[in-house]
C-alpha positions as YAML, in Angstrom:
chain: A
units: angstrom
residues:
- id: 1
  name: MET
  ca: [47.78, 45.58, 9.49]
- id: 2
  name: ALA
  ca: [46.92, 44.44, 12.64]
- id: 3
  name: LYS
  ca: [44.57, 42.07, 13.27]
- id: 4
  name: LYS
  ca: [41.41, 43.07, 15.52]
- id: 5
  name: LYS
  ca: [40.98, 41.22, 18.27]
- id: 6
  name: ASN
  ca: [37.69, 39.93, 19.54]
- id: 7
  name: ASN
  ca: [36.12, 41.61, 22.27]
- id: 8
  name: ILE
  ca: [36.33, 38.91, 24.93]
- id: 9
  name: PRO
  ca: [33.13, 39.37, 27.45]
- id: 10
  name: GLU
  ca: [33.55, 38.46, 31.18]
- id: 11
  name: TYR
  ca: [31.86, 35.60, 32.10]
- id: 12
  name: GLY
  ca: [30.73, 34.09, 35.65]
- id: 13
  name: THR
  ca: [32.73, 31.36, 37.12]
- id: 14
  name: VAL
  ca: [31.91, 27.76, 39.09]
- id: 15
  name: MET
  ca: [32.81, 25.17, 40.17]
- id: 16
  name: ARG
  ca: [31.95, 21.66, 38.90]
- id: 17
  name: GLU
  ca: [33.89, 18.34, 40.44]
- id: 18
  name: GLY
  ca: [36.94, 20.56, 41.66]
- id: 19
  name: THR
  ca: [37.55, 22.22, 38.63]
- id: 20
  name: LEU
  ca: [36.69, 25.79, 37.85]
- id: 21
  name: TYR
  ca: [35.15, 26.82, 34.59]
- id: 22
  name: TYR
  ca: [33.46, 29.85, 32.97]
- id: 23
  name: ARG
  ca: [29.59, 29.63, 32.26]
- id: 24
  name: THR
  ca: [27.13, 31.63, 30.32]
- id: 25
  name: ARG
  ca: [23.81, 30.75, 29.14]
- id: 26
  name: ILE
  ca: [21.87, 31.09, 25.87]
- id: 27
  name: GLN
  ca: [18.53, 30.73, 24.98]
- id: 28
  name: ASP
  ca: [17.88, 27.59, 22.10]
- id: 29
  name: ALA
  ca: [16.03, 27.01, 19.28]
- id: 30
  name: ASP
  ca: [12.81, 26.10, 21.29]
- id: 31
  name: GLY
  ca: [13.07, 28.82, 23.48]
- id: 32
  name: LYS
  ca: [14.63, 26.68, 26.19]
- id: 33
  name: ARG
  ca: [17.95, 28.37, 28.59]
- id: 34
  name: VAL
  ca: [21.25, 26.49, 28.03]
- id: 35
  name: SER
  ca: [24.22, 26.83, 30.17]
- id: 36
  name: LEU
  ca: [27.81, 26.34, 28.13]
- id: 37
  name: TYR
  ca: [30.85, 25.72, 29.87]
- id: 38
  name: ALA
  ca: [34.55, 26.19, 29.13]
- id: 39
  name: THR
  ca: [38.19, 26.25, 30.88]
- id: 40
  name: THR
  ca: [38.99, 29.62, 29.24]
- id: 41
  name: CYS
  ca: [37.01, 32.44, 28.19]
- id: 42
  name: GLU
  ca: [38.35, 32.34, 24.72]
- id: 43
  name: GLU
  ca: [37.03, 28.94, 24.45]
- id: 44
  name: LEU
  ca: [33.65, 29.63, 25.70]
- id: 45
  name: TYR
  ca: [33.41, 32.47, 23.52]
- id: 46
  name: GLU
  ca: [33.80, 30.32, 20.30]
- id: 47
  name: LYS
  ca: [31.68, 28.20, 21.58]
- id: 48
  name: GLN
  ca: [28.80, 30.27, 22.21]
- id: 49
  name: LEU
  ca: [29.65, 31.74, 18.66]
- id: 50
  name: GLU
  ca: [29.26, 28.37, 17.56]
- id: 51
  name: ALA
  ca: [26.11, 27.66, 19.53]
- id: 52
  name: ARG
  ca: [24.19, 30.62, 18.17]
- id: 53
  name: ARG
  ca: [25.15, 29.78, 14.47]
- id: 54
  name: GLN
  ca: [23.34, 26.66, 14.60]
- id: 55
  name: ILE
  ca: [20.55, 27.97, 16.34]
- id: 56
  name: GLU
  ca: [20.14, 30.40, 13.63]
- id: 57
  name: GLU
  ca: [20.61, 27.52, 11.60]
- id: 58
  name: ILE
  ca: [17.52, 25.61, 13.19]
- id: 59
  name: ILE
  ca: [15.19, 28.48, 13.44]
- id: 60
  name: PHE
  ca: [15.78, 29.69, 9.82]
- id: 61
  name: ARG
  ca: [15.25, 25.69, 8.86]
- id: 62
  name: ARG
  ca: [12.24, 25.86, 10.44]
- id: 63
  name: LYS
  ca: [10.86, 28.64, 8.56]
- id: 64
  name: HIS
  ca: [12.16, 27.90, 5.56]
- id: 65
  name: PRO
  ca: [12.52, 23.88, 4.77]
- id: 66
  name: THR
  ca: [13.17, 22.41, 1.83]
- id: 67
  name: VAL
  ca: [10.87, 19.58, 0.44]
- id: 68
  name: ALA
  ca: [12.96, 16.59, 1.87]
- id: 69
  name: GLU
  ca: [12.81, 18.33, 5.24]
- id: 70
  name: TYR
  ca: [9.05, 19.05, 4.87]
- id: 71
  name: GLY
  ca: [8.36, 16.04, 3.42]
- id: 72
  name: GLU
  ca: [9.93, 13.81, 5.59]
- id: 73
  name: LYS
  ca: [7.70, 15.98, 8.63]
- id: 74
  name: TRP
  ca: [5.03, 15.23, 6.65]
- id: 75
  name: LEU
  ca: [5.25, 11.21, 6.60]
- id: 76
  name: LEU
  ca: [6.33, 11.20, 10.07]
- id: 77
  name: MET
  ca: [3.20, 13.14, 11.28]
- id: 78
  name: GLN
  ca: [1.39, 10.70, 8.87]
- id: 79
  name: SER
  ca: [2.75, 7.48, 10.81]
- id: 80
  name: ALA
  ca: [0.15, 7.77, 13.49]
- id: 81
  name: LYS
  ca: [-2.80, 8.03, 11.03]
- id: 82
  name: VAL
  ca: [-2.28, 4.99, 8.49]
- id: 83
  name: SER
  ca: [-1.19, 2.01, 8.74]
- id: 84
  name: THR
  ca: [2.13, -0.03, 7.99]
- id: 85
  name: SER
  ca: [1.62, -1.14, 4.74]
- id: 86
  name: THR
  ca: [0.18, 2.23, 3.68]
- id: 87
  name: MET
  ca: [3.14, 4.14, 4.98]
- id: 88
  name: ARG
  ca: [5.72, 2.20, 3.06]
- id: 89
  name: GLY
  ca: [3.96, 2.78, -0.09]
- id: 90
  name: TYR
  ca: [4.02, 6.34, 0.91]
- id: 91
  name: THR
  ca: [7.90, 6.62, 1.85]
- id: 92
  name: PHE
  ca: [8.84, 4.47, -1.33]
- id: 93
  name: ALA
  ca: [6.80, 7.42, -3.28]
- id: 94
  name: MET
  ca: [8.34, 10.30, -0.99]
- id: 95
  name: LYS
  ca: [11.68, 8.96, -1.39]
- id: 96
  name: ASN
  ca: [12.09, 7.95, -5.06]
- id: 97
  name: HIS
  ca: [9.81, 10.52, -6.77]
- id: 98
  name: VAL
  ca: [9.07, 13.69, -4.53]
- id: 99
  name: ILE
  ca: [12.68, 13.93, -2.72]
- id: 100
  name: LYS
  ca: [15.08, 12.95, -5.36]
- id: 101
  name: PRO
  ca: [13.83, 15.65, -7.71]
- id: 102
  name: LEU
  ca: [12.73, 17.95, -5.37]
- id: 103
  name: GLY
  ca: [14.00, 17.43, -1.95]
- id: 104
  name: GLU
  ca: [17.43, 20.15, -2.57]
- id: 105
  name: MET
  ca: [14.76, 23.49, -3.08]
- id: 106
  name: TYR
  ca: [13.08, 25.37, -0.43]
- id: 107
  name: MET
  ca: [9.05, 24.74, -0.26]
- id: 108
  name: GLU
  ca: [8.92, 28.14, -1.26]
- id: 109
  name: GLU
  ca: [11.30, 28.17, -4.44]
- id: 110
  name: VAL
  ca: [9.52, 25.73, -5.84]
- id: 111
  name: THR
  ca: [7.12, 26.43, -9.00]
- id: 112
  name: ALA
  ca: [4.19, 24.91, -10.65]
- id: 113
  name: ASP
  ca: [7.01, 24.06, -13.48]
- id: 114
  name: ASP
  ca: [9.39, 22.30, -11.01]
- id: 115
  name: ILE
  ca: [6.48, 19.98, -9.91]
- id: 116
  name: ARG
  ca: [5.36, 19.52, -13.80]
- id: 117
  name: LEU
  ca: [9.02, 17.96, -14.73]
- id: 118
  name: ALA
  ca: [9.09, 16.22, -11.36]
- id: 119
  name: LEU
  ca: [5.83, 14.20, -12.52]
- id: 120
  name: VAL
  ca: [7.68, 13.87, -16.27]
- id: 121
  name: PRO
  ca: [9.33, 10.59, -15.57]
- id: 122
  name: LEU
  ca: [6.11, 9.64, -13.97]
- id: 123
  name: SER
  ca: [4.29, 9.19, -17.32]
- id: 124
  name: LYS
  ca: [5.96, 6.05, -17.84]
- id: 125
  name: LYS
  ca: [5.16, 5.03, -14.86]
- id: 126
  name: SER
  ca: [1.50, 3.43, -13.64]
- id: 127
  name: ALA
  ca: [-1.58, 5.73, -13.55]
- id: 128
  name: GLY
  ca: [-1.71, 4.62, -9.80]
- id: 129
  name: MET
  ca: [1.87, 5.34, -9.08]
- id: 130
  name: TYR
  ca: [1.30, 8.88, -10.94]
- id: 131
  name: ASN
  ca: [-2.08, 9.48, -9.00]
- id: 132
  name: LEU
  ca: [-0.09, 8.89, -5.60]
- id: 133
  name: VAL
  ca: [2.94, 10.90, -5.80]
- id: 134
  name: ASN
  ca: [0.63, 13.68, -7.38]
- id: 135
  name: MET
  ca: [-1.42, 13.37, -4.07]
- id: 136
  name: LEU
  ca: [2.05, 13.19, -2.05]
- id: 137
  name: ILE
  ca: [3.42, 16.29, -3.41]
- id: 138
  name: LYS
  ca: [-0.25, 18.46, -2.96]
- id: 139
  name: CYS
  ca: [-0.51, 17.01, 0.75]
- id: 140
  name: ILE
  ca: [2.90, 18.86, 1.38]
- id: 141
  name: PHE
  ca: [2.68, 21.65, -0.20]
- id: 142
  name: TYR
  ca: [-1.30, 22.35, 1.11]
- id: 143
  name: SER
  ca: [0.07, 21.57, 4.78]
- id: 144
  name: ALA
  ca: [2.76, 24.24, 4.47]
- id: 145
  name: GLU
  ca: [0.45, 26.47, 3.40]
- id: 146
  name: ARG
  ca: [-1.87, 26.02, 6.30]
- id: 147
  name: SER
  ca: [1.11, 26.29, 8.33]
- id: 148
  name: GLN
  ca: [1.95, 29.43, 6.74]
- id: 149
  name: LEU
  ca: [5.22, 28.32, 5.68]
- id: 150
  name: ILE
  ca: [4.38, 29.12, 2.36]
- id: 151
  name: GLN
  ca: [2.83, 32.40, 0.73]
- id: 152
  name: TYR
  ca: [2.40, 30.88, -2.92]
- id: 153
  name: ASN
  ca: [1.08, 27.07, -3.55]
- id: 154
  name: PRO
  ca: [2.33, 25.56, -6.73]
- id: 155
  name: CYS
  ca: [-0.23, 23.04, -7.02]
- id: 156
  name: VAL
  ca: [-3.23, 24.94, -7.53]
- id: 157
  name: GLY
  ca: [-4.56, 23.94, -10.80]
- id: 158
  name: LEU
  ca: [-2.25, 20.97, -11.06]
- id: 159
  name: ASN
  ca: [-3.82, 18.31, -13.61]
- id: 160
  name: ALA
  ca: [-3.97, 15.09, -11.58]
- id: 161
  name: LYS
  ca: [-4.62, 12.55, -14.27]
- id: 162
  name: GLY
  ca: [-1.31, 11.05, -15.97]
- id: 163
  name: GLY
  ca: [0.60, 7.80, -16.23]
- id: 164
  name: LYS
  ca: [-0.32, 4.53, -18.01]
- id: 165
  name: ALA
  ca: [-3.77, 3.30, -17.17]
- id: 166
  name: VAL
  ca: [-3.24, -0.15, -16.47]
- id: 167
  name: LYS
  ca: [-6.02, -2.84, -17.59]
- id: 168
  name: LYS
  ca: [-8.52, -3.97, -15.19]
- id: 169
  name: LYS
  ca: [-8.93, -7.92, -15.18]
- id: 170
  name: ASP
  ca: [-12.14, -9.30, -15.90]
- id: 171
  name: ALA
  ca: [-13.88, -11.39, -13.54]
- id: 172
  name: LEU
  ca: [-13.54, -15.23, -14.69]
- id: 173
  name: THR
  ca: [-15.98, -16.95, -16.30]
- id: 174
  name: ASP
  ca: [-17.92, -19.77, -15.40]
- id: 175
  name: GLN
  ca: [-15.52, -22.14, -17.19]
- id: 176
  name: GLN
  ca: [-12.50, -20.44, -16.19]
- id: 177
  name: THR
  ca: [-13.67, -21.03, -12.39]
- id: 178
  name: GLU
  ca: [-14.19, -24.48, -12.47]
- id: 179
  name: ILE
  ca: [-10.95, -24.91, -14.33]
- id: 180
  name: LEU
  ca: [-8.55, -23.17, -11.22]
- id: 181
  name: VAL
  ca: [-11.13, -24.76, -8.89]
- id: 182
  name: ASP
  ca: [-10.63, -28.35, -10.57]
- id: 183
  name: THR
  ca: [-6.39, -27.42, -10.68]
- id: 184
  name: VAL
  ca: [-6.16, -26.38, -7.44]
- id: 185
  name: LYS
  ca: [-7.93, -28.94, -6.27]
- id: 186
  name: GLY
  ca: [-5.61, -31.10, -3.24]
- id: 187
  name: LEU
  ca: [-3.28, -27.87, -3.35]
- id: 188
  name: PRO
  ca: [-2.40, -25.22, -0.84]
- id: 189
  name: PRO
  ca: [-4.17, -22.73, -2.31]
- id: 190
  name: TYR
  ca: [-7.42, -24.60, -2.29]
- id: 191
  name: LEU
  ca: [-9.02, -23.42, 0.38]
- id: 192
  name: PHE
  ca: [-8.07, -19.84, -0.13]
- id: 193
  name: VAL
  ca: [-9.65, -19.87, -3.78]
- id: 194
  name: MET
  ca: [-12.78, -21.20, -2.36]
- id: 195
  name: ILE
  ca: [-13.11, -18.58, 0.51]
- id: 196
  name: GLY
  ca: [-12.18, -16.01, -1.86]
- id: 197
  name: LEU
  ca: [-14.85, -17.36, -4.95]
- id: 198
  name: TYR
  ca: [-17.70, -17.60, -3.05]
- id: 199
  name: SER
  ca: [-17.67, -15.10, 0.12]
- id: 200
  name: GLY
  ca: [-15.58, -12.32, -1.81]
- id: 201
  name: LEU
  ca: [-13.51, -11.45, 0.76]
- id: 202
  name: ARG
  ca: [-10.38, -9.18, 0.55]
- id: 203
  name: ARG
  ca: [-6.90, -11.09, 0.66]
- id: 204
  name: GLU
  ca: [-6.38, -9.04, 4.15]
- id: 205
  name: GLU
  ca: [-9.56, -10.60, 5.47]
- id: 206
  name: ILE
  ca: [-8.86, -14.57, 4.42]
- id: 207
  name: LEU
  ca: [-5.41, -14.75, 5.99]
- id: 208
  name: GLY
  ca: [-6.97, -13.01, 9.19]
- id: 209
  name: LEU
  ca: [-9.35, -15.49, 9.08]
- id: 210
  name: GLN
  ca: [-9.90, -17.59, 12.37]
- id: 211
  name: TRP
  ca: [-12.76, -20.35, 13.34]
- id: 212
  name: ASP
  ca: [-14.15, -19.02, 15.77]
- id: 213
  name: CYS
  ca: [-15.64, -16.20, 13.15]
- id: 214
  name: VAL
  ca: [-16.67, -19.26, 10.98]
- id: 215
  name: PHE
  ca: [-20.59, -20.45, 11.55]
- id: 216
  name: LEU
  ca: [-20.87, -23.51, 10.25]
- id: 217
  name: ASP
  ca: [-23.74, -25.06, 12.28]
- id: 218
  name: ALA
  ca: [-26.04, -21.85, 12.62]
- id: 219
  name: PRO
  ca: [-29.03, -22.11, 10.54]
- id: 220
  name: THR
  ca: [-27.61, -19.76, 8.03]
- id: 221
  name: PRO
  ca: [-24.18, -20.71, 7.78]
- id: 222
  name: TYR
  ca: [-21.92, -17.59, 7.43]
- id: 223
  name: ILE
  ca: [-18.45, -15.81, 7.82]
- id: 224
  name: SER
  ca: [-18.31, -12.47, 9.95]
- id: 225
  name: VAL
  ca: [-15.22, -10.63, 8.80]
- id: 226
  name: GLN
  ca: [-13.62, -9.26, 12.06]
- id: 227
  name: ARG
  ca: [-10.23, -9.52, 11.68]
- id: 228
  name: ALA
  ca: [-7.56, -8.24, 8.80]
- id: 229
  name: TRP
  ca: [-3.96, -9.42, 7.80]
- id: 230
  name: ARG
  ca: [-1.01, -7.77, 7.08]
- id: 231
  name: SER
  ca: [2.60, -8.35, 6.59]
- id: 232
  name: GLU
  ca: [5.32, -5.66, 8.47]
- id: 233
  name: HIS
  ca: [8.93, -6.98, 7.50]
- id: 234
  name: ASN
  ca: [7.48, -10.11, 6.31]
- id: 235
  name: ARG
  ca: [5.94, -11.17, 10.01]
- id: 236
  name: PRO
  ca: [2.20, -11.79, 10.01]
- id: 237
  name: VAL
  ca: [-0.03, -8.92, 12.17]
- id: 238
  name: VAL
  ca: [-3.46, -10.00, 12.80]
- id: 239
  name: SER
  ca: [-5.84, -6.98, 14.19]
- id: 240
  name: PRO
  ca: [-9.29, -6.13, 14.12]
- id: 241
  name: VAL
  ca: [-8.10, -2.56, 12.34]
- id: 242
  name: LEU
  ca: [-10.34, -3.73, 8.85]
- id: 243
  name: LYS
  ca: [-9.49, -1.45, 5.56]
- id: 244
  name: THR
  ca: [-13.34, 0.50, 6.38]
- id: 245
  name: LYS
  ca: [-16.20, 0.48, 8.55]
- id: 246
  name: ALA
  ca: [-17.99, -1.14, 5.91]
- id: 247
  name: ALA
  ca: [-15.73, -4.57, 5.72]
- id: 248
  name: LYS
  ca: [-16.96, -5.68, 9.45]
- id: 249
  name: ARG
  ca: [-20.07, -7.94, 7.38]
- id: 250
  name: ASP
  ca: [-21.66, -10.92, 8.21]
- id: 251
  name: VAL
  ca: [-21.02, -12.95, 4.65]
- id: 252
  name: PRO
  ca: [-23.55, -15.75, 4.25]
- id: 253
  name: ILE
  ca: [-21.80, -18.90, 2.23]
- id: 254
  name: PRO
  ca: [-23.40, -21.07, -0.01]
- id: 255
  name: LYS
  ca: [-22.83, -24.88, 0.31]
- id: 256
  name: CYS
  ca: [-20.05, -25.71, -1.70]
- id: 257
  name: LEU
  ca: [-17.99, -23.37, 0.79]
- id: 258
  name: ILE
  ca: [-19.55, -24.94, 3.70]
- id: 259
  name: GLU
  ca: [-18.67, -28.56, 2.83]
- id: 260
  name: CYS
  ca: [-14.79, -27.04, 2.04]
- id: 261
  name: LEU
  ca: [-15.02, -25.31, 5.47]
- id: 262
  name: GLN
  ca: [-15.85, -28.51, 7.06]
- id: 263
  name: GLU
  ca: [-13.52, -30.55, 6.12]
- id: 264
  name: ALA
  ca: [-10.62, -28.35, 6.51]
- id: 265
  name: LYS
  ca: [-11.88, -27.33, 10.13]
- id: 266
  name: ALA
  ca: [-11.81, -31.03, 10.71]
- id: 267
  name: THR
  ca: [-8.27, -31.42, 9.69]
- id: 268
  name: SER
  ca: [-7.00, -28.04, 11.04]
- id: 269
  name: ILE
  ca: [-4.88, -27.47, 14.35]
- id: 270
  name: SER
  ca: [-4.89, -23.77, 14.27]
- id: 271
  name: ASP
  ca: [-6.88, -21.21, 15.50]
- id: 272
  name: TYR
  ca: [-6.52, -19.72, 11.93]
- id: 273
  name: VAL
  ca: [-8.74, -20.90, 9.09]
- id: 274
  name: ILE
  ca: [-5.97, -20.29, 6.50]
- id: 275
  name: ALA
  ca: [-2.17, -21.41, 8.18]
- id: 276
  name: ASP
  ca: [1.24, -22.28, 8.48]
- id: 277
  name: SER
  ca: [2.89, -26.30, 9.33]
- id: 278
  name: GLU
  ca: [3.25, -24.84, 13.12]
- id: 279
  name: GLY
  ca: [-0.60, -23.10, 13.16]
- id: 280
  name: GLN
  ca: [0.57, -19.66, 12.44]
- id: 281
  name: PRO
  ca: [-0.73, -17.17, 10.24]
- id: 282
  name: LEU
  ca: [0.98, -16.79, 7.00]
- id: 283
  name: SER
  ca: [3.56, -14.51, 6.05]
- id: 284
  name: GLY
  ca: [4.18, -12.81, 3.24]
- id: 285
  name: SER
  ca: [6.73, -14.59, 1.30]
- id: 286
  name: GLN
  ca: [4.81, -17.86, 2.82]
- id: 287
  name: PHE
  ca: [1.36, -16.68, 1.05]
- id: 288
  name: GLN
  ca: [3.22, -15.75, -2.24]
- id: 289
  name: ARG
  ca: [4.51, -19.36, -2.43]
- id: 290
  name: VAL
  ca: [1.04, -20.68, -2.06]
- id: 291
  name: TRP
  ca: [0.15, -18.87, -5.14]
- id: 292
  name: GLN
  ca: [3.01, -20.38, -7.09]
- id: 293
  name: TYR
  ca: [1.12, -23.09, -6.95]
- id: 294
  name: ILE
  ca: [-1.71, -21.36, -9.30]
- id: 295
  name: VAL
  ca: [1.20, -19.21, -11.57]
- id: 296
  name: VAL
  ca: [3.23, -22.39, -12.19]
- id: 297
  name: ARG
  ca: [0.30, -24.67, -13.51]
- id: 298
  name: SER
  ca: [-0.78, -21.28, -16.18]
- id: 299
  name: THR
  ca: [0.50, -20.80, -20.21]
- id: 300
  name: LYS
  ca: [2.11, -17.36, -18.97]
- id: 301
  name: GLU
  ca: [5.10, -16.47, -21.00]
- id: 302
  name: ARG
  ca: [8.02, -17.03, -18.57]
- id: 303
  name: ILE
  ca: [10.91, -14.77, -19.25]
- id: 304
  name: TYR
  ca: [14.28, -16.20, -18.58]
- id: 305
  name: TYR
  ca: [18.12, -14.85, -18.44]
- id: 306
  name: LYS
  ca: [21.15, -16.87, -19.44]
- id: 307
  name: TYR
  ca: [24.73, -16.28, -19.26]
- id: 308
  name: VAL
  ca: [26.28, -17.43, -22.74]
- id: 309
  name: ASN
  ca: [30.18, -15.71, -23.11]
- id: 310
  name: GLY
  ca: [29.87, -13.55, -20.22]
- id: 311
  name: GLN
  ca: [26.65, -11.90, -21.65]
- id: 312
  name: SER
  ca: [23.51, -12.40, -20.17]
- id: 313
  name: ILE
  ca: [20.85, -13.42, -22.72]
- id: 314
  name: ARG
  ca: [16.93, -13.01, -22.72]
- id: 315
  name: TYR
  ca: [15.07, -15.08, -23.83]
- id: 316
  name: SER
  ca: [10.73, -16.33, -23.12]
- id: 317
  name: VAL
  ca: [9.22, -19.81, -22.87]
- id: 318
  name: LYS
  ca: [5.33, -19.99, -24.25]
- id: 319
  name: PRO
  ca: [4.13, -22.71, -22.14]
- id: 320
  name: THR
  ca: [1.39, -25.32, -24.42]
- id: 321
  name: LEU
  ca: [-1.64, -26.10, -22.61]
- id: 322
  name: GLY
  ca: [-1.56, -29.52, -21.63]
- id: 323
  name: MET
  ca: [2.04, -30.53, -21.37]
- id: 324
  name: LYS
  ca: [3.57, -31.36, -18.58]
- id: 325
  name: GLN
  ca: [6.46, -29.40, -17.01]
- id: 326
  name: LYS
  ca: [9.89, -30.62, -18.53]
- id: 327
  name: ASN
  ca: [11.95, -30.36, -14.97]
- id: 328
  name: ASN
  ca: [8.61, -31.15, -12.73]
- id: 329
  name: PRO
  ca: [6.04, -34.05, -14.53]
- id: 330
  name: HIS
  ca: [3.79, -33.44, -11.34]
- id: 331
  name: ILE
  ca: [3.01, -29.96, -12.96]
- id: 332
  name: GLN
  ca: [1.19, -29.70, -15.80]
- id: 333
  name: TYR
  ca: [-0.37, -26.45, -17.87]
- id: 334
  name: THR
  ca: [-4.01, -26.67, -17.43]
- id: 335
  name: MET
  ca: [-4.95, -22.90, -17.14]
- id: 336
  name: ASP
  ca: [-4.50, -20.64, -20.29]
- id: 337
  name: PHE
  ca: [-5.63, -17.40, -18.31]
- id: 338
  name: GLU
  ca: [-3.41, -16.10, -15.61]
- id: 339
  name: VAL
  ca: [-5.69, -15.00, -11.51]
- id: 340
  name: THR
  ca: [-4.92, -12.77, -9.09]
- id: 341
  name: PRO
  ca: [-6.02, -13.07, -5.59]
- id: 342
  name: HIS
  ca: [-8.22, -9.78, -6.07]
- id: 343
  name: GLN
  ca: [-10.09, -11.50, -9.11]
- id: 344
  name: LEU
  ca: [-11.32, -14.09, -7.09]
- id: 345
  name: ARG
  ca: [-13.16, -11.35, -4.96]
- id: 346
  name: HIS
  ca: [-14.14, -9.41, -8.26]
- id: 347
  name: THR
  ca: [-15.38, -12.69, -9.48]
- id: 348
  name: TYR
  ca: [-18.04, -13.00, -6.81]
- id: 349
  name: ILE
  ca: [-18.95, -9.37, -6.83]
- id: 350
  name: THR
  ca: [-19.86, -9.74, -10.79]
- id: 351
  name: ASN
  ca: [-21.62, -13.07, -10.45]
- id: 352
  name: LEU
  ca: [-24.13, -11.79, -7.24]
- id: 353
  name: LEU
  ca: [-24.93, -8.79, -10.01]
- id: 354
  name: TYR
  ca: [-25.39, -11.32, -12.34]
- id: 355
  name: ALA
  ca: [-27.99, -13.00, -10.52]
- id: 356
  name: GLY
  ca: [-29.77, -10.00, -9.91]
- id: 357
  name: VAL
  ca: [-28.82, -9.47, -6.07]
- id: 358
  name: ASP
  ca: [-29.82, -5.71, -6.13]
- id: 359
  name: PRO
  ca: [-26.27, -3.55, -5.91]
- id: 360
  name: LYS
  ca: [-27.36, -2.30, -2.22]
- id: 361
  name: THR
  ca: [-27.05, -5.76, -0.96]
- id: 362
  name: VAL
  ca: [-23.93, -6.35, -3.13]
- id: 363
  name: GLN
  ca: [-22.34, -3.44, -1.45]
- id: 364
  name: TYR
  ca: [-22.78, -4.36, 1.78]
- id: 365
  name: LEU
  ca: [-21.76, -8.20, 1.29]
- id: 366
  name: ALA
  ca: [-18.60, -7.12, -0.19]
- id: 367
  name: GLY
  ca: [-17.66, -4.89, 2.30]
- id: 368
  name: HIS
  ca: [-17.43, -1.44, -0.21]
- id: 369
  name: GLU
  ca: [-17.82, 1.69, 1.55]
- id: 370
  name: ASN
  ca: [-18.34, 4.04, -1.34]
- id: 371
  name: SER
  ca: [-21.03, 2.58, -3.06]
- id: 372
  name: LYS
  ca: [-19.45, 4.00, -6.56]
- id: 373
  name: THR
  ca: [-17.03, 1.02, -6.24]
- id: 374
  name: THR
  ca: [-20.08, -1.32, -6.35]
- id: 375
  name: MET
  ca: [-22.04, 0.82, -8.92]
- id: 376
  name: ASP
  ca: [-19.46, 0.63, -11.34]
- id: 377
  name: ILE
  ca: [-19.45, -2.96, -11.84]
- id: 378
  name: TYR
  ca: [-22.91, -2.91, -11.70]
- id: 379
  name: ALA
  ca: [-22.84, -0.78, -14.66]
- id: 380
  name: LYS
  ca: [-20.24, -3.08, -16.20]
- id: 381
  name: VAL
  ca: [-21.93, -5.83, -15.85]
- id: 382
  name: LYS
  ca: [-25.83, -4.76, -16.99]
- id: 383
  name: TYR
  ca: [-24.84, -2.94, -19.63]
- id: 384
  name: ASN
  ca: [-21.96, -5.02, -21.24]
- id: 385
  name: LYS
  ca: [-24.66, -7.20, -23.14]
- id: 386
  name: PRO
  ca: [-26.00, -5.36, -26.24]
- id: 387
  name: GLU
  ca: [-28.32, -8.34, -27.35]
- id: 388
  name: GLU
  ca: [-30.62, -7.32, -23.48]
- id: 389
  name: LEU
  ca: [-30.20, -3.81, -24.41]
- id: 390
  name: PHE
  ca: [-31.73, -3.69, -27.66]
- id: 391
  name: SER
  ca: [-35.25, -3.53, -26.92]
- id: 392
  name: VAL
  ca: [-34.82, -1.02, -24.35]
- id: 393
  name: VAL
  ca: [-33.08, 1.02, -26.82]
- id: 394
  name: ASN
  ca: [-35.15, 0.18, -29.77]
- id: 395
  name: GLY
  ca: [-38.02, 1.23, -27.19]
- id: 396
  name: ALA
  ca: [-36.44, 4.61, -26.29]
- id: 397
  name: PHE
  ca: [-36.40, 6.08, -30.24]
- id: 398
  name: GLN
  ca: [-39.60, 4.61, -31.84]
- id: 399
  name: GLN
  ca: [-41.89, 7.22, -32.87]
...
C-alpha cells in the first residue's frame, strides 16, 4: 500500500540576507505570534508540526503540572517573601521529602493516601522536619486549588502531628552559668557568651551587633537591636531585616556585661562587637570554630572512626571531668553539661521570670512577637516548683 503523502500547504516567501526563505506564523503558549523560517516547504512544515506539538505540551503542563513542576514554581513565588536561609530550608525539604516521593505524579492525581505514604519515612525524623514538610505539602496543594489547577485538595483533614519530639534543653543553672563563664574567660567565645547570658539577644542579633548600637555612657546603659546577621554561601550578611517587628528593641544591660563590653570596646578595631581578625563580621564556619572552644571543653561523648584491616570501626570516648585532653594539655574538661547558643538566651529569659519580672516586660526584652512563646516559658518556670504550689493547691481544696 502506498504511503499517504502529507498535504503540505503553500507558504509565503521572504528574502533574508540575500536568501529566499519560506515563512509561516503560529501562536505560542503565551498567545504571541512567532515566525518560523525554512528553505523548503517540507522543512517548514516539519518545523510547524514540531512547534505546535511543543506548544500543546507547554499548555498541557501549565494546566496539569506535576508535583515537581508546581513545587519548584511555588518555591520561586516564595523567594521574594522569605529570607535566604529560610528559602534554603524550604528547598532542601521540598526536593528531598516532597519531590522525591511525589514529583512525577500530576497534581490532580495525588490522593490523601499518597501524601500519607510520603510522610511515613519522616516519622523517624524530628518533629520539626515532619511539620515543615507537612506545611510545604499543604501550601502547594492549597495554592494549586486557589489557582483552579485541581478540583480536589488531598490535604484536607491531613494530620499535622508526627516525627520524633526533640527534647528541649533547659536553661542553665546558676552553677552551670558560673562554670561556663569561668571556662570561656579569655577565649574567643567569651564576649558572645556574656552578651547571650545577660542581654538575651539571638545569635544573629549578637553577630550583627555594632558599637553604634551599644550605649555604655547612657544614664541607663543599653543595647539597641537594629540589625541581624545571616550567612549566605558562608559569607556574612548584616542587614536591618530582623526576625520579627518585635525583635527591634532596646535592652538595658547589667553591670557585669557593661564592664565586659567596655573592656572589649577599648581594644576593638572593628565596627562590629563580634568580629574576625580583619574587623569583619564572622562567617558561618568562623562562628562554628569559635563555638568549638566550648564544645571541646565539655565531657560530651565523642564518636570516632578508624580503619582496621580495611574496615571502618566505630568507637566512642567519654572524657572525664577535670582531666586534660591528651593531644592538647591546654584544654581541660571543665563542663559536664552541653551548651547551645540558643540556651544562653533561654537562660536569660528564665532568670528574668525567676526574678519576678512580669511576662509582658519579658516578652518585650526577649523580642517575642507572640506572647505564647513567653508564656510557655513562664508556665514552666512558675509551675515547676511543687513546694511553692503546695499551699495554693491545699487551700483550693479545703472544705
